C-alpha positions as CSV (number, residue, x, y, z in Angstrom):
1,X,2.6,22.6,3.7
2,X,0.6,18.9,2.3
3,X,-1.7,19.3,0.3
4,X,-3.7,16.2,-1.6
5,X,-2.4,15.6,-5.2
6,X,-4.6,13.5,-6.0
7,X,-6.4,10.0,-4.9
8,X,-5.4,7.0,-6.3
9,X,-8.2,3.6,-6.3
10,X,-5.9,0.7,-5.2
11,X,-7.5,-2.6,-4.3
12,X,-10.5,-0.7,-4.3
13,X,-10.2,1.7,-2.1
14,X,-10.2,5.1,-3.0
15,X,-5.9,7.0,-1.3
16,X,-5.8,10.1,-1.2
17,X,-1.9,10.6,-2.0
18,X,-0.1,13.5,-0.1
19,X,2.5,15.4,-1.7
20,X,5.1,16.2,1.2
21,X,7.4,19.5,1.1
22,X,10.1,17.0,0.1
23,X,8.5,16.3,-2.5
24,X,7.7,12.2,-1.3
25,X,4.0,11.0,-2.5
26,X,2.1,9.5,0.9
27,X,-1.1,7.8,1.7
28,X,-2.5,7.0,5.3
29,X,-2.3,3.6,5.7
30,X,-5.5,3.2,8.4
31,X,-7.6,2.5,5.1
32,X,-5.5,-0.4,3.8
33,X,-5.3,-2.5,7.3
34,X,-8.5,-1.6,7.9
35,X,-9.5,-3.0,4.4
36,X,-8.2,-6.2,5.2
37,X,-9.7,-6.2,8.3
38,X,-6.6,-5.8,10.1
39,X,-6.1,-4.7,14.0
40,X,-4.9,-0.9,13.1
41,X,-2.8,-0.2,16.5
42,X,-1.1,-3.6,15.7
43,X,-0.1,-1.9,11.8
44,X,0.6,1.5,13.2
45,X,2.6,-0.1,15.7
46,X,4.1,-2.7,13.0
47,X,5.6,0.4,10.8
48,X,6.4,2.9,13.6
49,X,8.2,0.9,16.0
50,X,10.7,-0.6,13.8
51,X,13.7,1.5,12.8
52,X,13.8,-0.4,9.5
53,X,10.0,0.0,8.5
54,X,10.2,3.3,9.4
55,X,12.9,3.4,6.5
56,X,12.1,1.4,4.2
57,X,8.2,2.5,4.3
58,X,9.1,6.0,4.7
59,X,7.1,5.6,7.9
60,X,5.1,9.8,8.8
61,X,2.9,11.1,10.0
62,X,0.6,13.4,7.3
63,X,-2.1,15.8,7.7
64,X,-4.8,14.3,5.8
65,X,-8.3,16.0,4.4
66,X,-11.2,13.8,5.1
67,X,-15.1,14.2,6.5
68,X,-14.5,17.7,6.1
69,X,-11.9,18.3,8.7
70,X,-7.4,17.3,8.8
71,X,-6.4,14.7,11.4
72,X,-2.8,13.5,11.5
73,X,-2.7,10.1,10.3
74,X,0.0,7.2,10.3
75,X,1.3,7.6,6.6
76,X,3.8,5.5,4.1
77,X,5.4,6.0,0.7
78,X,3.3,5.7,-1.8
79,X,5.6,3.7,-3.7
80,X,6.2,1.4,-0.7
81,X,2.4,0.4,-0.3
82,X,2.5,-2.9,-2.1
83,X,6.1,-3.4,-0.5
84,X,3.7,-3.0,2.5
85,X,1.4,-6.0,1.3
86,X,4.0,-8.1,0.9
87,X,4.7,-8.3,4.8
88,X,0.7,-8.9,5.4
89,X,-0.1,-13.1,6.0
90,X,-3.1,-14.2,4.1
91,X,-3.7,-16.8,6.4
92,X,-4.7,-14.1,9.4
93,X,-6.7,-12.1,6.9
94,X,-8.5,-14.9,5.9
95,X,-8.8,-16.2,9.6
96,X,-10.5,-12.7,10.4
97,X,-13.3,-13.3,7.7
98,X,-12.2,-11.6,5.0
99,X,-11.4,-14.2,2.3
100,X,-12.1,-12.2,-0.4
101,X,-9.2,-9.9,0.7
102,X,-6.6,-13.2,1.6
103,X,-7.6,-13.9,-1.9
104,X,-6.7,-11.2,-3.3
105,X,-3.4,-10.6,-1.7
106,X,-2.4,-14.3,-2.5
107,X,-2.3,-13.6,-6.1
108,X,-1.0,-9.8,-5.8
109,X,1.9,-11.7,-3.5
110,X,2.3,-14.1,-5.9
111,X,2.8,-11.5,-9.1
112,X,4.5,-9.4,-7.4
113,X,7.3,-12.5,-6.6
114,X,7.1,-13.1,-9.9
115,X,7.8,-10.0,-11.2
116,X,10.6,-9.5,-8.9
117,X,11.8,-12.6,-10.2
118,X,12.0,-11.6,-13.5
119,X,13.4,-8.9,-13.1
120,X,16.2,-10.2,-10.9
121,X,16.9,-12.6,-14.2
122,X,16.3,-10.8,-17.2
123,X,16.2,-7.3,-16.1
124,X,12.7,-6.9,-16.7
125,X,9.7,-7.9,-15.9
126,X,6.3,-7.3,-17.7
127,X,2.9,-7.9,-16.6
128,X,0.3,-9.1,-18.8
129,X,-2.6,-7.4,-17.9
130,X,-0.5,-4.0,-18.5
131,X,0.6,-5.0,-22.2
132,X,-3.1,-6.1,-22.9
133,X,-4.5,-2.8,-22.0
134,X,-1.4,-1.7,-24.0
135,X,-2.5,-3.3,-26.8
136,X,-6.2,-2.4,-26.2
137,X,-5.0,1.0,-26.7
């Protein structure tokens, strides 16, 4: 049986995190797609109809609570949310009228690409925001 273990704030969303019996943590994909103004059905097909995305993103269905009821929803691994966001095209998001979402996505995609480059080149990646938060503590 799946159960909510925590809710996280992610890109302005509160996402329920479900821990599956296998120990994997999953989150529903629809609120993420909705945040960026993307066609939910197109995104569901993208992550469900491709054997690659099913394996890479851990696409599955989860029993997600909400509004006093539980619904089965398409989910991805919590650890793959950033990877999913890397598959989104900010130009399409901006063209759909979500300029702020497109700007946010561009900033995050650049940050993640730089971090991956540093990790591959140096074996470590550090975000200045994280370092600043650590200093503040």
